[in-house]
VMD Tcl script that draws the C-alpha trace (Angstrom):
set ca {
  {0.13 -0.05 0.18}
  {1.34 3.41 -0.87}
  {1.49 6.20 1.58}
  {-0.97 9.20 0.86}
  {0.66 12.07 -0.86}
  {1.45 15.00 1.69}
  {0.67 18.44 0.55}
  {4.00 20.58 0.10}
  {2.36 23.67 1.05}
  {1.14 22.37 4.51}
  {2.13 24.51 7.29}
  {2.84 27.66 5.07}
  {0.10 29.74 6.43}
  {1.78 29.66 10.14}
  {4.72 32.18 9.29}
  {2.32 34.75 7.55}
  {0.10 34.39 10.47}
  {2.93 34.99 12.82}
  {3.91 38.19 10.84}
  {0.50 39.32 10.72}
  {-0.23 39.27 14.11}
  {3.41 40.80 14.99}
  {2.32 43.69 12.78}
  {-0.74 43.89 14.37}
  {1.03 44.15 17.99}
  {3.43 46.79 16.49}
  {0.60 49.05 15.58}
  {-1.10 48.59 18.83}
  {1.61 49.89 21.08}
  {2.36 52.45 18.22}
  {-1.25 53.63 18.85}
  {-0.40 53.59 22.51}
  {2.60 55.94 22.12}
  {0.29 58.10 20.41}
  {-2.36 58.04 22.96}
  {0.25 58.71 25.91}
  {1.52 61.72 23.88}
  {-1.89 62.95 23.19}
  {-2.89 62.59 27.31}
  {0.77 64.20 28.03}
  {-0.12 66.99 25.75}
  {-3.70 67.52 27.00}
  {-2.25 67.82 30.23}
  {0.15 70.31 29.31}
  {-2.50 72.24 28.02}
  {-4.54 71.66 31.03}
  {-1.65 73.07 33.24}
  {-1.21 76.31 30.71}
  {-5.00 77.04 30.81}
  {-5.38 77.00 34.62}
  {-1.91 79.09 34.83}
  {-2.93 81.88 32.88}
  {-6.78 81.91 34.28}
  {-5.26 81.94 37.94}
  {-2.89 84.87 37.11}
  {-5.64 86.89 35.37}
  {-8.16 86.10 38.41}
  {-5.89 87.18 40.87}
  {-5.75 90.54 39.01}
  {-9.30 90.90 38.62}
  {-9.90 90.61 42.12}
  {-6.62 92.87 42.87}
  {-8.75 95.53 40.27}
  {-11.81 94.70 42.26}
  {-10.43 95.65 45.66}
  {-8.90 98.63 44.23}
  {-12.14 99.69 42.96}
  {-13.61 99.52 46.37}
  {-11.09 101.39 47.93}
  {-11.30 104.25 45.44}
  {-15.10 103.86 45.47}
  {-15.20 107.82 46.95}
  {-12.95 108.84 44.28}
  {-14.37 108.27 40.70}
  {-11.72 110.00 39.22}
  {-9.62 106.67 39.85}
  {-12.31 104.61 38.33}
  {-11.13 104.70 34.63}
  {-7.62 103.67 35.26}
  {-8.65 100.72 37.29}
  {-11.03 99.60 34.82}
  {-8.56 99.99 31.99}
  {-6.04 97.80 34.11}
  {-3.59 100.74 34.31}
  {-2.69 99.78 37.99}
  {-1.84 96.18 39.73}
  {0.60 93.98 40.35}
  {2.04 91.20 38.20}
  {0.83 87.67 39.32}
  {2.75 85.37 37.40}
  {3.91 83.72 40.66}
  {0.31 82.45 40.87}
  {0.69 81.09 37.50}
  {3.62 78.96 38.61}
  {1.49 77.72 41.74}
  {-1.31 76.33 39.30}
  {1.10 74.84 36.69}
  {2.66 72.82 40.03}
  {-0.42 71.79 40.72}
  {-1.15 70.29 37.48}
  {2.51 68.83 37.52}
  {3.74 71.16 34.92}
  {6.35 74.18 35.11}
  {6.04 77.76 33.88}
  {8.52 78.18 31.10}
  {7.45 81.79 30.37}
  {4.88 84.32 31.76}
  {4.18 87.28 30.30}
  {1.99 90.10 31.52}
  {0.09 92.57 29.54}
  {-2.68 95.17 30.12}
  {-5.56 93.12 31.28}
  {-3.89 89.67 29.97}
  {-1.23 87.03 30.90}
  {0.28 84.63 28.40}
  {1.80 81.57 30.01}
  {3.64 78.85 28.57}
  {4.16 75.44 30.32}
  {6.41 72.40 30.11}
  {5.04 69.12 31.39}
  {7.03 67.49 34.62}
  {6.26 64.13 33.40}
  {7.47 62.57 30.21}
  {5.70 60.56 27.79}
  {6.94 57.41 28.94}
  {8.30 54.26 27.30}
  {7.05 53.37 23.76}
  {7.87 51.56 20.59}
  {8.45 54.88 19.19}
  {12.23 55.73 19.49}
  {12.97 59.06 21.32}
  {9.97 59.73 23.14}
  {10.47 58.03 26.23}
  {12.01 61.49 28.06}
  {10.17 63.83 25.72}
  {7.89 66.43 27.65}
  {4.77 68.24 26.23}
  {4.79 71.96 26.11}
  {1.64 74.29 25.65}
  {0.53 77.91 25.91}
  {-2.38 79.79 27.06}
  {-3.45 83.48 27.18}
  {-6.00 84.60 29.50}
  {-7.71 88.16 29.40}
  {-9.50 90.32 31.95}
  {-12.13 92.35 30.29}
  {-13.93 94.91 32.38}
  {-17.48 94.80 32.19}
  {-18.71 98.28 33.12}
  {-19.10 101.88 32.10}
  {-19.99 104.77 33.71}
  {-19.97 108.63 32.59}
  {-17.07 110.61 33.66}
  {-17.25 112.54 36.96}
  {-17.96 116.22 36.33}
  {-16.80 119.21 38.64}
  {-20.40 120.29 39.31}
  {-21.68 117.12 41.07}
  {-21.97 116.91 44.73}
  {-18.84 115.50 46.67}
  {-20.68 112.49 47.65}
  {-22.86 111.65 44.76}
  {-20.83 108.80 42.79}
  {-21.66 108.08 38.99}
  {-24.19 105.28 37.98}
  {-22.16 101.96 37.25}
  {-23.82 99.88 34.25}
  {-21.98 96.34 34.14}
  {-23.59 94.26 31.49}
  {-27.50 94.26 32.17}
  {-27.13 95.18 35.97}
  {-26.93 98.78 36.81}
  {-25.02 100.22 40.23}
  {-25.93 103.31 42.03}
  {-22.72 103.13 44.67}
  {-23.12 105.09 47.59}
  {-19.58 106.14 49.36}
  {-20.87 104.37 52.59}
  {-22.13 101.01 51.01}
  {-21.17 98.18 52.68}
  {-18.94 95.64 50.42}
  {-21.91 93.08 50.52}
  {-24.31 95.76 48.39}
  {-21.48 96.72 45.66}
  {-20.70 94.58 42.54}
  {-18.41 91.66 43.17}
  {-15.17 90.99 41.38}
  {-16.72 89.10 38.65}
  {-19.59 91.63 38.29}
  {-16.80 94.28 37.41}
  {-14.80 91.91 35.26}
  {-14.81 88.87 33.24}
  {-11.65 86.60 32.90}
  {-11.69 84.12 29.84}
  {-9.17 82.16 27.71}
  {-8.36 83.93 24.48}
  {-6.69 82.61 21.40}
}
mol new
graphics top color blue
foreach p $ca { graphics top sphere $p radius 0.5 }
foreach p [lrange $ca 0 end-1] q [lrange $ca 1 end] { graphics top cylinder $p $q radius 0.2 }
display resetview
């Protein structure tokens, strides 16, 4: 009796199968690396946004306090609402960046605006993509402080204790020099803080 003939192609699919599986695994790890980088970049952008907003909000709060202090002197109001006075709060940006595991590379204060650039403290991490293990993401953000209020310029013929009417958005305020702070506009009534491009 003769032996059955063996197919000479038997077992040829196995190396192809191994190659396809290896290729798919490599692609999966490459996508993971892209995902890691995207998460790291997102963390950098979050840190930059938070840092810029924190500095701007601190400035807004200071300007609101300055307005309360100058309430009885409307001649000083314009400089306050234009942001011509106040301190630089870039150190506040440093604090918020650190809370988001990033470091401030640059913080610039302009009139009623802050621009912050940060770098993450944590690298992307190990991946199949060469050279990415120690890379850190950077991002920048700009926060602006927008005055929401307008008022007529003080005139020389008004009584000493009469203050101009303050219109902030849809709200009209009629401040008096002896008003307690609870009856006066809050910082977010006077100024809006938001991110800008």
